LUMKOLKOL-280982 format. One record per residue: x, y, z of N, C-alpha, C in turn; chain. Coordinates in nm, 4 decimals, always signed. Layout:
% LUMKOLKOL-280982
@n_x: X, n_y: Y, n_z: Z, ca_x: X, ca_y: Y, ca_z: Z, c_x: X, c_y: Y, c_z: Z, unit: A;
...
//
This chain:
% LUMKOLKOL-280982
@n_x: -3.1797, n_y: +3.0056, n_z: -4.8573, ca_x: -3.2017, ca_y: +2.8958, ca_z: -4.8083, c_x: -3.0485, c_y: +2.9564, c_z: -4.7342, unit: A;
@n_x: -3.0227, n_y: +2.8660, n_z: -4.6398, ca_x: -2.8775, ca_y: +2.8650, ca_z: -4.5704, c_x: -2.7705, c_y: +2.7694, c_z: -4.6059, unit: A;
@n_x: -2.6739, n_y: +2.8276, n_z: -4.6211, ca_x: -2.5625, ca_y: +2.7280, ca_z: -4.6770, c_x: -2.4922, c_y: +2.6817, c_z: -4.5449, unit: A;
@n_x: -2.4255, n_y: +2.5796, n_z: -4.5767, ca_x: -2.3276, ca_y: +2.4801, ca_z: -4.4962, c_x: -2.2291, c_y: +2.6050, c_z: -4.4109, unit: A;
@n_x: -2.1824, n_y: +2.6929, n_z: -4.5145, ca_x: -2.0815, ca_y: +2.7811, ca_z: -4.4381, c_x: -2.1632, c_y: +2.8772, c_z: -4.3594, unit: A;
@n_x: -2.2665, n_y: +2.9143, n_z: -4.3984, ca_x: -2.3332, ca_y: +3.0305, ca_z: -4.3250, c_x: -2.3752, c_y: +2.9870, c_z: -4.1846, unit: A;
@n_x: -2.4091, n_y: +2.8487, n_z: -4.1632, ca_x: -2.4634, ca_y: +2.7941, ca_z: -4.0501, c_x: -2.3404, c_y: +2.7272, c_z: -3.9519, unit: A;
@n_x: -2.2308, n_y: +2.7217, n_z: -4.0186, ca_x: -2.1236, ca_y: +2.6602, ca_z: -3.9468, c_x: -2.0801, c_y: +2.7045, c_z: -3.8058, unit: A;
@n_x: -2.1052, n_y: +2.8117, n_z: -3.8021, ca_x: -2.0758, ca_y: +2.8763, ca_z: -3.6659, c_x: -2.1665, c_y: +2.8505, c_z: -3.5404, unit: A;
@n_x: -2.2852, n_y: +2.8292, n_z: -3.5944, ca_x: -2.4181, ca_y: +2.7728, ca_z: -3.5019, c_x: -2.3851, c_y: +2.6497, c_z: -3.4583, unit: A;
@n_x: -2.3567, n_y: +2.5530, n_z: -3.5577, ca_x: -2.3411, ca_y: +2.4177, ca_z: -3.5507, c_x: -2.2304, c_y: +2.4060, c_z: -3.4591, unit: A;
@n_x: -2.1285, n_y: +2.4816, n_z: -3.4740, ca_x: -1.9962, ca_y: +2.4290, ca_z: -3.3843, c_x: -2.0397, c_y: +2.4753, c_z: -3.2556, unit: A;
@n_x: -2.0859, n_y: +2.6264, n_z: -3.2216, ca_x: -2.1306, ca_y: +2.6419, ca_z: -3.1143, c_x: -2.2249, c_y: +2.5438, c_z: -3.0217, unit: A;
@n_x: -2.2994, n_y: +2.4785, n_z: -3.0794, ca_x: -2.3834, ca_y: +2.3947, ca_z: -2.9976, c_x: -2.3254, c_y: +2.2837, c_z: -3.0011, unit: A;
@n_x: -2.2220, n_y: +2.2371, n_z: -3.0922, ca_x: -2.1366, ca_y: +2.0999, ca_z: -3.0937, c_x: -2.0508, c_y: +2.1114, c_z: -2.9713, unit: A;
@n_x: -1.9740, n_y: +2.2181, n_z: -2.9738, ca_x: -1.8641, ca_y: +2.1986, ca_z: -2.8757, c_x: -1.9067, c_y: +2.2358, c_z: -2.7346, unit: A;
@n_x: -2.0091, n_y: +2.2878, n_z: -2.6921, ca_x: -2.0837, ca_y: +2.3110, ca_z: -2.5808, c_x: -2.1458, c_y: +2.1952, c_z: -2.5251, unit: A;
@n_x: -2.2292, n_y: +2.1141, n_z: -2.5939, ca_x: -2.2944, ca_y: +1.9929, ca_z: -2.5697, c_x: -2.1857, c_y: +1.8855, c_z: -2.5643, unit: A;
@n_x: -2.0726, n_y: +1.8805, n_z: -2.6440, ca_x: -2.0018, ca_y: +1.7821, ca_z: -2.6438, c_x: -1.8978, c_y: +1.7902, c_z: -2.4896, unit: A;
@n_x: -1.8848, n_y: +1.9026, n_z: -2.4768, ca_x: -1.7658, ca_y: +1.8998, ca_z: -2.3645, c_x: -1.8782, c_y: +1.8870, c_z: -2.2424, unit: A;
@n_x: -1.9779, n_y: +1.9347, n_z: -2.2191, ca_x: -2.1068, ca_y: +1.8950, ca_z: -2.1185, c_x: -2.1065, c_y: +1.7686, c_z: -2.1037, unit: A;
@n_x: -2.1360, n_y: +1.6789, n_z: -2.2182, ca_x: -2.1880, ca_y: +1.5667, ca_z: -2.2097, c_x: -2.0856, c_y: +1.4891, c_z: -2.1685, unit: A;
@n_x: -1.9741, n_y: +1.5161, n_z: -2.1993, ca_x: -1.8141, ca_y: +1.4322, ca_z: -2.1550, c_x: -1.8400, c_y: +1.4595, c_z: -1.9851, unit: A;
@n_x: -1.8631, n_y: +1.5863, n_z: -1.9484, ca_x: -1.8075, ca_y: +1.5894, ca_z: -1.8160, c_x: -1.9420, c_y: +1.5282, c_z: -1.7341, unit: A;
@n_x: -2.0737, n_y: +1.5482, n_z: -1.7702, ca_x: -2.1776, ca_y: +1.5190, ca_z: -1.6898, c_x: -2.2040, c_y: +1.3382, c_z: -1.7341, unit: A;
@n_x: -2.1336, n_y: +1.3060, n_z: -1.8014, ca_x: -2.1256, ca_y: +1.1378, ca_z: -1.8107, c_x: -2.0356, c_y: +1.0873, c_z: -1.7297, unit: A;
@n_x: -1.8927, n_y: +1.1516, n_z: -1.7132, ca_x: -1.8051, ca_y: +1.0884, ca_z: -1.6200, c_x: -1.8767, c_y: +1.1271, c_z: -1.4427, unit: A;
@n_x: -1.9322, n_y: +1.2239, n_z: -1.4421, ca_x: -1.9479, ca_y: +1.2407, ca_z: -1.3132, c_x: -2.0939, c_y: +1.1562, c_z: -1.3026, unit: A;
@n_x: -2.1900, n_y: +1.1464, n_z: -1.3676, ca_x: -2.3005, ca_y: +1.0460, ca_z: -1.3186, c_x: -2.2491, c_y: +0.8955, c_z: -1.3279, unit: A;
@n_x: -2.1836, n_y: +0.8559, n_z: -1.4161, ca_x: -2.1113, ca_y: +0.7395, ca_z: -1.4249, c_x: -2.0409, c_y: +0.7360, c_z: -1.2931, unit: A;
@n_x: -1.9692, n_y: +0.8219, n_z: -1.2512, ca_x: -1.8967, ca_y: +0.7854, ca_z: -1.1134, c_x: -1.9640, c_y: +0.7814, c_z: -1.0037, unit: A;
@n_x: -2.0888, n_y: +0.8702, n_z: -0.9990, ca_x: -2.2126, ca_y: +0.8758, ca_z: -0.8685, c_x: -2.2647, c_y: +0.7048, c_z: -0.8738, unit: A;
@n_x: -2.3048, n_y: +0.6734, n_z: -0.9945, ca_x: -2.3907, ca_y: +0.5752, ca_z: -1.0305, c_x: -2.2668, c_y: +0.4388, c_z: -0.9614, unit: A;
@n_x: -2.1856, n_y: +0.4385, n_z: -1.0250, ca_x: -2.0920, ca_y: +0.3232, ca_z: -0.9852, c_x: -2.0454, c_y: +0.3080, c_z: -0.8226, unit: A;
@n_x: -2.0293, n_y: +0.4528, n_z: -0.7879, ca_x: -2.0100, ca_y: +0.4489, ca_z: -0.6429, c_x: -2.0924, c_y: +0.3927, c_z: -0.5492, unit: A;
@n_x: -2.2293, n_y: +0.4290, n_z: -0.5735, ca_x: -2.3548, ca_y: +0.3953, ca_z: -0.5138, c_x: -2.3693, c_y: +0.2464, c_z: -0.5398, unit: A;
@n_x: -2.3761, n_y: +0.2302, n_z: -0.6528, ca_x: -2.4103, ca_y: +0.0830, ca_z: -0.6686, c_x: -2.2918, c_y: -0.0279, c_z: -0.6044, unit: A;
@n_x: -2.1699, n_y: +0.0223, n_z: -0.6231, ca_x: -2.0511, ca_y: -0.0757, ca_z: -0.5699, c_x: -2.0782, c_y: -0.0770, c_z: -0.3704, unit: A;
@n_x: -2.1092, n_y: +0.0479, n_z: -0.3337, ca_x: -2.1266, ca_y: +0.0606, ca_z: -0.2002, c_x: -2.2294, c_y: -0.0230, c_z: -0.1398, unit: A;
@n_x: -2.3338, n_y: -0.0003, n_z: -0.2007, ca_x: -2.4565, ca_y: -0.0597, ca_z: -0.1354, c_x: -2.4413, c_y: -0.2267, c_z: -0.1864, unit: A;
@n_x: -2.3692, n_y: -0.2735, n_z: -0.3071, ca_x: -2.3886, ca_y: -0.4126, ca_z: -0.3106, c_x: -2.2721, c_y: -0.4696, c_z: -0.2335, unit: A;
@n_x: -2.1699, n_y: -0.3887, n_z: -0.2062, ca_x: -2.0577, ca_y: -0.4674, ca_z: -0.1247, c_x: -2.1095, c_y: -0.4841, c_z: +0.0342, unit: A;
@n_x: -2.1845, n_y: -0.3633, n_z: +0.0691, ca_x: -2.2507, ca_y: -0.4058, ca_z: +0.2104, c_x: -2.3366, c_y: -0.5359, c_z: +0.1777, unit: A;
@n_x: -2.4449, n_y: -0.5498, n_z: +0.0837, ca_x: -2.5229, ca_y: -0.6402, ca_z: +0.0949, c_x: -2.4554, c_y: -0.7786, c_z: +0.0456, unit: A;
@n_x: -2.3318, n_y: -0.7897, n_z: +0.0510, ca_x: -2.2563, ca_y: -0.8997, ca_z: -0.0090, c_x: -2.2775, c_y: -0.9568, c_z: -0.1494, unit: A;
@n_x: -2.2968, n_y: -0.8729, n_z: -0.2670, ca_x: -2.3045, ca_y: -0.9102, ca_z: -0.3700, c_x: -2.1934, c_y: -0.9656, c_z: -0.4282, unit: A;
@n_x: -2.1944, n_y: -1.0481, n_z: -0.5514, ca_x: -2.0449, ca_y: -1.0767, ca_z: -0.6186, c_x: -2.0097, c_y: -0.9560, c_z: -0.6947, unit: A;
@n_x: -1.8578, n_y: -0.9491, n_z: -0.6630, ca_x: -1.7775, ca_y: -0.8262, ca_z: -0.7249, c_x: -1.8104, c_y: -0.8243, c_z: -0.8906, unit: A;
@n_x: -1.7976, n_y: -0.9251, n_z: -0.9601, ca_x: -1.7913, ca_y: -0.9412, ca_z: -1.0921, c_x: -1.9323, c_y: -0.8895, c_z: -1.1150, unit: A;
@n_x: -2.0285, n_y: -0.9173, n_z: -1.0640, ca_x: -2.1884, ca_y: -0.9012, ca_z: -1.0803, c_x: -2.1820, c_y: -0.7163, c_z: -1.0727, unit: A;
@n_x: -2.1263, n_y: -0.6857, n_z: -0.9541, ca_x: -2.1320, ca_y: -0.5262, ca_z: -0.9499, c_x: -2.0481, c_y: -0.4568, c_z: -1.0396, unit: A;
@n_x: -1.9479, n_y: -0.4945, n_z: -1.0761, ca_x: -1.8641, ca_y: -0.4546, ca_z: -1.2076, c_x: -1.9564, c_y: -0.4270, c_z: -1.3569, unit: A;
@n_x: -2.0081, n_y: -0.5523, n_z: -1.3669, ca_x: -2.0852, ca_y: -0.5319, ca_z: -1.5044, c_x: -2.2260, c_y: -0.4512, c_z: -1.4679, unit: A;
@n_x: -2.2710, n_y: -0.4523, n_z: -1.3558, ca_x: -2.4085, ca_y: -0.3724, ca_z: -1.3333, c_x: -2.3512, c_y: -0.2198, c_z: -1.3455, unit: A;
@n_x: -2.2233, n_y: -0.1833, n_z: -1.2416, ca_x: -2.2112, ca_y: -0.0631, ca_z: -1.2595, c_x: -2.1444, c_y: +0.0175, c_z: -1.4014, unit: A;
@n_x: -2.0824, n_y: -0.1000, n_z: -1.4638, ca_x: -2.0449, ca_y: -0.0538, ca_z: -1.5935, c_x: -2.1486, c_y: -0.0059, c_z: -1.7048, unit: A;
@n_x: -2.2432, n_y: -0.1078, n_z: -1.7048, ca_x: -2.3272, ca_y: -0.1050, ca_z: -1.8212, c_x: -2.4260, c_y: +0.0263, c_z: -1.7665, unit: A;
@n_x: -2.4534, n_y: +0.0423, n_z: -1.6339, ca_x: -2.5579, ca_y: +0.1720, ca_z: -1.5924, c_x: -2.5026, c_y: +0.2740, c_z: -1.5851, unit: A;
@n_x: -2.3523, n_y: +0.2958, n_z: -1.5636, ca_x: -2.2769, ca_y: +0.4204, ca_z: -1.5792, c_x: -2.2711, c_y: +0.4531, c_z: -1.7222, unit: A;
@n_x: -2.2804, n_y: +0.3553, n_z: -1.8031, ca_x: -2.2543, ca_y: +0.3736, ca_z: -1.9652, c_x: -2.3899, c_y: +0.4418, c_z: -2.0136, unit: A;
@n_x: -2.5022, n_y: +0.3739, n_z: -1.9735, ca_x: -2.6310, ca_y: +0.4154, ca_z: -2.0067, c_x: -2.6645, c_y: +0.5416, c_z: -1.9547, unit: A;
@n_x: -2.6279, n_y: +0.5845, n_z: -1.8351, ca_x: -2.6529, ca_y: +0.6984, ca_z: -1.7631, c_x: -2.5892, c_y: +0.8016, c_z: -1.8299, unit: A;
@n_x: -2.4508, n_y: +0.7822, n_z: -1.8638, ca_x: -2.3707, ca_y: +0.8829, ca_z: -1.9515, c_x: -2.4339, c_y: +0.9176, c_z: -2.0833, unit: A;
@n_x: -2.4751, n_y: +0.8273, n_z: -2.1437, ca_x: -2.5423, ca_y: +0.8307, ca_z: -2.2751, c_x: -2.6667, c_y: +0.9587, c_z: -2.2530, unit: A;
@n_x: -2.7614, n_y: +0.9078, n_z: -2.1499, ca_x: -2.8831, ca_y: +1.0068, ca_z: -2.1218, c_x: -2.8390, c_y: +1.1383, c_z: -2.0807, unit: A;
@n_x: -2.7143, n_y: +1.1622, n_z: -1.9881, ca_x: -2.6687, ca_y: +1.2881, ca_z: -1.9824, c_x: -2.6177, c_y: +1.3190, c_z: -2.1070, unit: A;
@n_x: -2.5459, n_y: +1.2788, n_z: -2.1795, ca_x: -2.4886, ca_y: +1.3368, ca_z: -2.3102, c_x: -2.6116, c_y: +1.4134, c_z: -2.4135, unit: A;
@n_x: -2.7263, n_y: +1.3144, n_z: -2.4016, ca_x: -2.8427, ca_y: +1.3399, ca_z: -2.4579, c_x: -2.9161, c_y: +1.4591, c_z: -2.4234, unit: A;
@n_x: -2.9244, n_y: +1.4722, n_z: -2.3127, ca_x: -3.0021, ca_y: +1.6163, ca_z: -2.2218, c_x: -2.9260, c_y: +1.7041, c_z: -2.2409, unit: A;
@n_x: -2.7768, n_y: +1.6970, n_z: -2.2218, ca_x: -2.6858, ca_y: +1.8280, ca_z: -2.2722, c_x: -2.7152, c_y: +1.8847, c_z: -2.3932, unit: A;
@n_x: -2.7097, n_y: +1.7821, n_z: -2.4849, ca_x: -2.7255, ca_y: +1.8231, ca_z: -2.6360, c_x: -2.8548, c_y: +1.8900, c_z: -2.6409, unit: A;
@n_x: -2.9780, n_y: +1.8456, n_z: -2.5807, ca_x: -3.1025, ca_y: +1.9019, ca_z: -2.5962, c_x: -3.1182, c_y: +2.0394, c_z: -2.5523, unit: A;
@n_x: -3.0443, n_y: +2.0539, n_z: -2.4188, ca_x: -3.0391, ca_y: +2.1740, ca_z: -2.3305, c_x: -2.9603, c_y: +2.2670, c_z: -2.4454, unit: A;
@n_x: -2.8544, n_y: +2.2853, n_z: -2.4986, ca_x: -2.7987, ca_y: +2.3400, ca_z: -2.5491, c_x: -2.8434, c_y: +2.3637, c_z: -2.7000, unit: A;
@n_x: -2.9143, n_y: +2.2910, n_z: -2.7257, ca_x: -2.9986, ca_y: +2.3037, ca_z: -2.8751, c_x: -3.1222, c_y: +2.3898, c_z: -2.8518, unit: A;
@n_x: -3.1868, n_y: +2.4003, n_z: -2.7474, ca_x: -3.3008, ca_y: +2.4831, ca_z: -2.6867, c_x: -3.2587, c_y: +2.6233, c_z: -2.6664, unit: A;
@n_x: -3.1090, n_y: +2.6191, n_z: -2.5841, ca_x: -3.0812, ca_y: +2.7566, ca_z: -2.5615, c_x: -3.0287, c_y: +2.8390, c_z: -2.6790, unit: A;
@n_x: -2.9774, n_y: +2.7709, n_z: -2.7854, ca_x: -2.9208, ca_y: +2.8326, ca_z: -2.9220, c_x: -3.0522, c_y: +2.9046, c_z: -3.0009, unit: A;
@n_x: -3.1762, n_y: +2.8569, n_z: -2.9759, ca_x: -3.2878, ca_y: +2.9071, ca_z: -3.0414, c_x: -3.3174, c_y: +3.0673, c_z: -3.0369, unit: A;
@n_x: -3.2957, n_y: +3.1532, n_z: -3.1234, ca_x: -3.3432, ca_y: +3.2884, ca_z: -3.1042, c_x: -3.2210, c_y: +3.3587, c_z: -3.0348, unit: A;
@n_x: -3.1188, n_y: +3.3091, n_z: -3.0053, ca_x: -2.9893, ca_y: +3.3588, ca_z: -2.9375, c_x: -2.8955, c_y: +3.3976, c_z: -3.0653, unit: A;
@n_x: -2.8568, n_y: +3.5183, n_z: -3.0858, ca_x: -2.7258, ca_y: +3.5697, ca_z: -3.1823, c_x: -2.6234, c_y: +3.4819, c_z: -3.1493, unit: A;
@n_x: -2.5539, n_y: +3.4159, n_z: -3.2507, ca_x: -2.4280, ca_y: +3.3518, ca_z: -3.2469, c_x: -2.3380, c_y: +3.3956, c_z: -3.3470, unit: A;
@n_x: -2.2451, n_y: +3.4915, n_z: -3.3220, ca_x: -2.1695, ca_y: +3.5583, ca_z: -3.4286, c_x: -2.2788, c_y: +3.6641, c_z: -3.5044, unit: A;
@n_x: -2.2919, n_y: +3.6352, n_z: -3.6271, ca_x: -2.3851, ca_y: +3.7370, ca_z: -3.7238, c_x: -2.5098, c_y: +3.6451, c_z: -3.7520, unit: A;
@n_x: -2.5258, n_y: +3.5174, n_z: -3.7064, ca_x: -2.6385, ca_y: +3.4606, ca_z: -3.7509, c_x: -2.7335, c_y: +3.4271, c_z: -3.6190, unit: A;
@n_x: -2.8500, n_y: +3.3786, n_z: -3.6493, ca_x: -2.9539, ca_y: +3.3617, ca_z: -3.5444, c_x: -3.0126, c_y: +3.2595, c_z: -3.5852, unit: A;
@n_x: -3.0594, n_y: +3.1173, n_z: -3.4847, ca_x: -3.1148, ca_y: +2.9990, ca_z: -3.4991, c_x: -3.2669, c_y: +3.0365, c_z: -3.4908, unit: A;
@n_x: -3.3341, n_y: +3.0186, n_z: -3.5940, ca_x: -3.4641, ca_y: +3.0445, ca_z: -3.5694, c_x: -3.5655, c_y: +2.9398, c_z: -3.5667, unit: A;
@n_x: -3.6753, n_y: +2.8931, n_z: -3.4993, ca_x: -3.7304, ca_y: +2.7771, ca_z: -3.4933, c_x: -3.8479, c_y: +2.8015, c_z: -3.5834, unit: A;
@n_x: -3.9079, n_y: +2.7407, n_z: -3.6873, ca_x: -4.0078, ca_y: +2.7724, ca_z: -3.7767, c_x: -4.0969, c_y: +2.6510, c_z: -3.8022, unit: A;
@n_x: -4.1989, n_y: +2.6743, n_z: -3.7761, ca_x: -4.2813, ca_y: +2.5587, ca_z: -3.7649, c_x: -4.3957, c_y: +2.5449, c_z: -3.8735, unit: A;
//
């Protein structure tokens, strides 16, 4: 049985990669979503307050989805790959 000390390096490798990538992807996806919604909404004549609410909620949700996908990507990436002296194996 693995101890917390033995698995700390693998957990940290997954955490920092997924965290940093999730922050960057969340920022970029929120920016793009907000830009597109505000651009199209301004051309269509939609109220600014409504546009701000839609872009805030939509950007936040899109950022959460991007963070979740980044975490899943790096978790799948780390299976079977040696990190330090340990390897994360998937046992079914």
